[in-house]
C-alpha positions as CSV (number, residue, x, y, z in Angstrom):
1,X,0.0,0.0,0.0
2,X,1.0,3.6,-0.5
3,X,-0.7,6.2,1.7
4,X,-0.2,9.9,2.0
5,X,-1.7,12.0,4.8
6,X,-2.0,15.8,4.2
7,X,1.3,15.7,2.3
8,X,2.5,19.3,1.8
9,X,5.6,20.9,0.3
10,X,6.3,24.7,0.5
11,X,9.1,26.8,-0.9
12,X,8.9,29.9,1.2
13,X,5.5,31.5,0.5
14,X,4.8,29.2,-2.4
15,X,2.9,25.9,-1.9
16,X,3.8,23.3,-4.5
17,X,1.8,20.5,-2.9
18,X,-1.1,21.4,-0.7
19,X,-2.3,18.7,1.8
20,X,-2.7,15.8,-0.6
21,X,-4.1,12.6,0.9
22,X,-4.8,9.3,-0.9
23,X,-4.3,5.5,-0.6
24,X,-3.3,3.1,-3.3
25,X,-3.8,-0.6,-2.7
26,X,-1.9,-3.6,-4.1
27,X,-3.2,-4.5,-7.6
28,X,-4.1,-0.9,-8.4
29,X,-2.4,1.2,-11.1
30,X,-2.9,4.9,-10.2
31,X,-2.5,7.4,-12.9
32,X,-1.3,10.7,-11.5
33,X,-2.4,13.5,-13.9
34,X,-2.1,17.2,-14.0
35,X,-0.9,20.1,-16.1
36,X,2.8,21.1,-16.1
37,X,3.6,22.6,-12.7
38,X,0.7,20.9,-10.9
39,X,2.9,19.2,-8.3
40,X,3.0,15.7,-9.7
41,X,6.7,15.1,-9.6
42,X,7.1,16.9,-6.2
43,X,4.5,14.5,-4.7
44,X,6.2,11.5,-6.2
45,X,9.6,12.5,-4.9
46,X,8.1,12.9,-1.4
47,X,6.4,9.5,-1.5
48,X,9.7,8.0,-2.8
49,X,11.6,9.6,0.1
50,X,13.8,11.8,-2.1
51,X,12.3,15.0,-0.9
52,X,11.3,15.8,2.6
53,X,7.7,17.2,3.1
54,X,7.1,20.4,4.8
55,X,4.3,18.8,6.7
56,X,2.2,15.6,6.5
57,X,3.6,12.2,5.7
58,X,3.6,9.1,3.6
59,X,4.0,5.4,4.1
60,X,5.1,2.7,1.6
61,X,4.1,-0.8,2.3
62,X,3.5,0.2,5.9
63,X,6.9,1.9,6.4
64,X,7.0,5.7,7.1
65,X,9.2,7.3,4.4
66,X,10.8,9.7,7.0
67,X,10.9,7.5,10.1
68,X,11.8,4.3,8.3
69,X,13.5,5.4,5.1
70,X,15.7,2.3,4.4
71,X,12.8,-0.1,4.9
72,X,10.6,2.0,2.7
73,X,13.2,2.2,-0.1
74,X,13.9,-1.5,0.0
75,X,10.3,-2.3,-1.1
76,X,10.2,0.6,-3.6
77,X,11.2,0.9,-7.2
78,X,11.4,4.5,-8.4
79,X,11.9,5.9,-11.9
80,X,12.4,9.6,-11.6
81,X,11.6,12.1,-14.3
82,X,14.2,12.0,-17.0
83,X,15.5,8.5,-15.9
84,X,18.8,9.8,-14.5
85,X,21.8,7.5,-14.6
86,X,25.6,7.4,-14.9
87,X,26.3,8.2,-18.6
88,X,29.8,6.9,-18.6
89,X,28.8,3.4,-17.5
90,X,27.7,0.8,-20.0
91,X,24.2,-0.6,-19.6
92,X,25.6,-3.8,-18.2
93,X,27.8,-1.9,-15.7
94,X,24.8,0.3,-14.6
95,X,22.6,-2.7,-14.0
96,X,25.4,-4.5,-12.1
97,X,25.8,-1.4,-10.0
98,X,22.1,-1.3,-9.2
99,X,22.2,-5.0,-8.3
100,X,25.1,-4.2,-5.9
101,X,23.2,-1.3,-4.3
102,X,20.1,-3.5,-3.9
103,X,22.1,-6.3,-2.3
104,X,21.3,-8.9,-4.9
105,X,23.5,-11.9,-4.7
106,X,23.8,-15.5,-5.9
107,X,21.3,-17.1,-8.2
108,X,18.6,-14.5,-7.5
109,X,21.0,-11.8,-8.7
110,X,21.4,-13.5,-12.1
111,X,17.7,-14.2,-12.4
112,X,16.7,-10.7,-11.7
113,X,19.3,-9.2,-14.0
114,X,18.3,-11.5,-16.8
115,X,14.6,-10.8,-16.2
116,X,15.0,-7.0,-16.3
117,X,17.2,-7.1,-19.4
118,X,14.7,-9.4,-21.2
119,X,11.6,-7.5,-20.2
120,X,13.1,-4.2,-21.5
121,X,14.8,-5.7,-24.5
122,X,18.3,-4.3,-23.7
123,X,20.3,-7.2,-25.0
124,X,21.8,-5.4,-28.0
125,X,22.9,-2.3,-26.0
126,X,24.4,-3.9,-23.0
127,X,28.0,-2.9,-23.9
128,X,27.2,0.7,-24.9
129,X,27.8,3.7,-22.7
130,X,24.5,5.1,-21.5
131,X,25.4,8.5,-22.9
132,X,25.4,7.1,-26.4
133,X,21.9,5.7,-26.2
134,X,18.7,7.3,-27.5
135,X,16.3,8.9,-25.1
136,X,14.0,5.9,-25.4
137,X,16.7,3.4,-24.6
138,X,17.9,5.5,-21.6
139,X,14.3,5.4,-20.3
140,X,14.3,1.7,-20.7
141,X,17.6,1.4,-18.8
142,X,16.1,3.4,-15.9
143,X,13.0,1.3,-15.9
144,X,15.1,-1.8,-15.8
145,X,16.9,-0.4,-12.7
146,X,13.6,0.4,-11.0
147,X,12.2,-3.2,-11.3
148,X,15.5,-5.0,-10.8
149,X,14.8,-6.0,-7.2
150,X,11.2,-7.0,-7.9
151,X,9.7,-4.3,-5.6
152,X,6.3,-4.5,-4.1
153,X,5.7,-0.8,-4.9
154,X,6.6,1.1,-8.1
155,X,6.6,4.8,-8.7
156,X,7.1,5.7,-12.3
157,X,7.5,9.3,-13.4
158,X,6.6,9.6,-17.2
159,X,7.7,5.9,-17.9
160,X,7.0,6.1,-21.6
161,X,8.5,9.5,-22.3
162,X,10.7,9.4,-25.4
163,X,9.6,6.0,-26.5
164,X,8.2,5.2,-30.0
165,X,4.7,3.7,-30.3
166,X,6.0,0.1,-30.3
167,X,8.2,0.7,-27.2
168,X,5.3,2.4,-25.4
169,X,3.1,-0.6,-26.0
170,X,5.9,-2.9,-24.7
171,X,6.2,-0.8,-21.5
172,X,2.5,-0.7,-21.0
173,X,2.3,-4.4,-21.4
174,X,5.1,-4.8,-18.8
175,X,3.2,-2.5,-16.3
176,X,0.0,-4.5,-16.8
177,X,1.8,-7.8,-16.2
178,X,3.3,-6.5,-13.0
179,X,0.1,-4.8,-11.7
180,X,-1.5,-8.0,-10.4
181,X,0.7,-8.2,-7.3
182,X,2.2,-4.7,-7.0
183,X,1.1,-1.2,-6.0
184,X,1.9,1.2,-8.9
185,X,1.8,5.0,-9.4
186,X,2.4,6.4,-12.8
187,X,2.8,10.1,-13.4
188,X,1.8,10.9,-17.0
189,X,0.5,13.7,-19.2
190,X,-0.6,11.1,-21.9
191,X,-4.3,10.5,-21.5
192,X,-4.0,7.5,-23.7
193,X,-1.8,5.9,-21.0
194,X,-4.6,6.2,-18.5
195,X,-6.8,4.1,-20.7
196,X,-4.0,1.6,-21.4
197,X,-2.8,0.8,-17.9
198,X,-4.6,2.7,-15.1
199,X,-7.4,1.4,-12.9
200,X,-7.8,4.7,-11.2
201,X,-6.8,8.3,-11.8
202,X,-6.1,11.4,-9.7
203,X,-6.1,14.8,-11.3
204,X,-4.2,17.6,-9.5
205,X,-3.6,21.2,-10.3
206,X,-2.1,23.9,-8.1
207,X,-0.9,21.2,-5.8
208,X,-4.4,20.1,-4.9
209,X,-6.4,16.9,-5.7
210,X,-9.3,17.9,-7.9
211,X,-10.6,14.5,-8.9
212,X,-10.1,10.9,-7.9
213,X,-12.0,8.2,-9.8
214,X,-11.7,5.4,-12.3
215,X,-11.1,6.3,-16.0
216,X,-14.7,5.3,-16.8
217,X,-16.1,7.5,-14.0
218,X,-14.1,10.4,-15.2
219,X,-15.4,9.9,-18.8
220,X,-18.9,9.8,-17.4
221,X,-18.4,13.5,-16.4
222,X,-17.8,14.4,-20.1
223,X,-20.5,16.2,-22.0
224,X,-19.8,13.6,-24.7
225,X,-20.8,10.7,-22.4
226,X,-23.5,8.8,-24.3
227,X,-23.3,11.2,-27.2
228,X,-23.5,9.7,-30.7
229,X,-21.0,10.7,-33.4
230,X,-21.3,9.8,-37.1
231,X,-20.0,10.6,-40.6
232,X,-22.4,10.4,-43.5
233,X,-22.2,10.7,-47.3
234,X,-24.6,13.6,-47.3
235,X,-24.3,16.0,-44.3
236,X,-27.7,17.7,-44.8
237,X,-29.6,14.5,-45.2
238,X,-28.0,13.2,-41.9
239,X,-28.9,16.4,-40.1
240,X,-32.5,16.2,-41.4
241,X,-32.8,12.6,-40.1
242,X,-31.4,13.5,-36.7
243,X,-33.9,16.4,-36.4
244,X,-36.7,13.8,-36.1
245,X,-35.2,12.2,-33.0
246,X,-37.0,13.7,-30.0
247,X,-34.4,12.9,-27.3
248,X,-31.6,14.8,-29.0
249,X,-30.7,17.9,-27.0
250,X,-28.2,19.4,-29.4
251,X,-26.3,18.7,-32.6
252,X,-22.7,19.9,-33.4
253,X,-20.8,19.5,-36.7
254,X,-17.0,19.5,-36.8
255,X,-16.1,21.8,-39.7
256,X,-12.8,19.9,-40.3
257,X,-14.2,16.5,-41.1
258,X,-17.9,17.1,-41.1
259,X,-18.3,14.7,-38.2
260,X,-21.7,15.1,-36.6
261,X,-22.1,14.7,-32.8
262,X,-25.6,14.4,-31.3
263,X,-26.0,15.0,-27.6
264,X,-28.8,13.3,-25.6
265,X,-31.2,15.0,-23.2
266,X,-30.4,14.2,-19.6
267,X,-31.0,10.5,-18.8
268,X,-31.8,9.6,-22.4
269,X,-30.3,7.1,-24.7
270,X,-30.3,8.0,-28.4
271,X,-28.1,5.5,-30.2
272,X,-30.9,3.1,-31.3
273,X,-33.2,6.0,-32.2
274,X,-30.5,7.7,-34.4
275,X,-29.7,4.4,-36.1
276,X,-33.4,3.8,-36.9
277,X,-33.9,7.4,-38.1
278,X,-30.9,7.2,-40.5
279,X,-32.1,3.9,-41.9
280,X,-35.6,5.2,-42.3
281,X,-34.3,8.1,-44.4
282,X,-31.9,5.9,-46.3
283,X,-28.9,8.0,-45.2
284,X,-25.6,6.4,-46.2
285,X,-23.5,6.3,-43.0
286,X,-19.7,5.7,-43.1
287,X,-19.3,5.6,-39.3
288,X,-21.7,5.5,-36.3
289,X,-20.4,5.4,-32.7
290,X,-21.6,5.7,-29.2
291,X,-19.1,7.8,-27.1
292,X,-18.1,6.8,-23.7
293,X,-16.9,10.3,-23.0
294,X,-13.7,12.2,-23.7
295,X,-11.1,12.2,-21.0
296,X,-9.2,15.1,-22.5
297,X,-12.3,17.3,-22.3
298,X,-12.8,16.3,-18.6
299,X,-9.2,17.0,-17.9
300,X,-9.4,20.5,-19.4
301,X,-12.7,21.2,-17.6
302,X,-11.3,20.2,-14.2
303,X,-7.9,21.8,-14.5
304,X,-8.4,25.1,-16.4
305,X,-8.8,28.0,-14.1
306,X,-8.1,25.9,-11.0
307,X,-5.0,27.9,-10.3
308,X,-3.0,30.7,-11.8
309,X,0.1,29.7,-9.9
310,X,3.1,28.1,-11.3
311,X,4.3,25.0,-9.3
312,X,7.7,23.5,-9.1
313,X,8.0,19.9,-10.0
């Protein structure tokens, strides 16, 4: 478990993190979302024990990060923002160094090193200095170091930053495979990542928690929740057909691609009625979809105007 209690960080008169409290249970993957300067990285650094809070506290797997720092760090894997490492080391030397720091010995050491190298597909760069690697490979090396000791708790700050789409998918698959028996927090600005790996999301801005819900619960807050979008061969014919559906509250047309979005009246379902109306009018439809909601729109609604302050992360 990860638990924070009124976790706060101030720099003089400026409050970067303002009394944040939350719990994350084993098996959960928590997406930590917020605009730049929201306080995400500052919060994660405090939970990981790399930054002392001004007030409040945090525990990792039952260990207080200030009163029991070594015990907390032993059960924690942490990938900081930017995946810092020792650039003059080769990948193999860096992983061996992390294994030494973590006290891995004997057969378990070899097993864990082989597992981390294999999971992150680092075989072909093992003898390269880290400074010569691409940003994506440096990120993978950092992630390998964070999982090397098979920690119970993982804190990952932008784990797929700098990766190409294939690499992102590999890392997300890795996170999903580890999520069954670990407690994981992921800081990300990629809303697609929330859908891909997170069972829960916290949105912060100005150092405060503004939302804490599952991705589907957040999507349900969207004005697009249960809306119906479509593209048709004849725009006017489609609009005329939709005008006959009584439970539609509003219709919008995207001028860029002529996609029509129909919004239901509160508590109404319009997908079947729209489909029937289009068929009745013989409107040629290229695409017809029921929207779950748009997380990006919810994110903007929650965070815009929440604060005018700039936070340090």
